[in-house]
C-alpha positions in Angstrom: 131.2 123.5 91.9 130.7 127.2 91.1 132.2 128.2 88.1 133.3 131.8 87.8 134.4 134.2 84.5 136.0 137.4 84.2 133.5 139.3 81.8 136.3 141.7 80.4 137.9 138.7 78.6 134.9 137.8 76.0 135.8 138.1 72.6 134.1 141.3 70.9 133.0 140.7 67.2 136.0 143.0 65.5 138.2 139.9 67.7 136.6 137.4 65.9 136.5 138.7 62.3 140.4 138.0 61.9 141.6 134.9 60.9 143.5 132.7 63.4 146.1 131.1 60.8 147.5 131.9 57.5 146.7 129.8 54.1 149.7 129.3 52.1 150.1 127.5 48.9 152.7 124.9 50.5 150.1 124.0 53.0 147.2 123.6 50.6 149.3 121.3 48.3 150.7 119.3 51.2 147.1 118.8 52.4 146.0 117.6 48.9 148.7 115.0 49.1 147.8 113.7 52.0 143.9 113.4 51.2 144.7 111.7 47.6 147.6 109.3 48.4 147.3 109.0 52.5 144.2 107.1 52.5 145.8 103.6 52.0 146.1 102.9 55.8 143.7 100.8 57.2 142.6 102.5 60.6 143.7 100.5 63.9 141.4 98.7 65.8 141.4 98.2 69.5 139.3 95.3 71.6 137.9 96.7 74.9 139.2 93.6 76.6 142.2 94.4 76.0 142.3 97.4 78.1 143.1 97.1 82.0 140.3 96.4 83.8 139.8 100.1 85.8 139.7 101.5 82.5 136.8 99.0 81.5 135.1 100.1 84.6 135.5 103.8 83.8 133.6 103.2 80.4 131.1 101.4 82.0 132.1 97.9 80.2 133.0 96.1 83.4 131.2 95.7 87.0 
């Protein structure tokens, strides 16, 4: 399939200099608390055999 792009909408270097987000003290404290005290949960683990057959075929685990 052919792809098309409008070259008038490409970001200029002056548009890339601006930050897309604001950093504040409240957000930094929340992030630090999340890193320091939020790591006690074990990550969830899933077994491929629990997936339906059509999803196993999509990822190449079932033929």
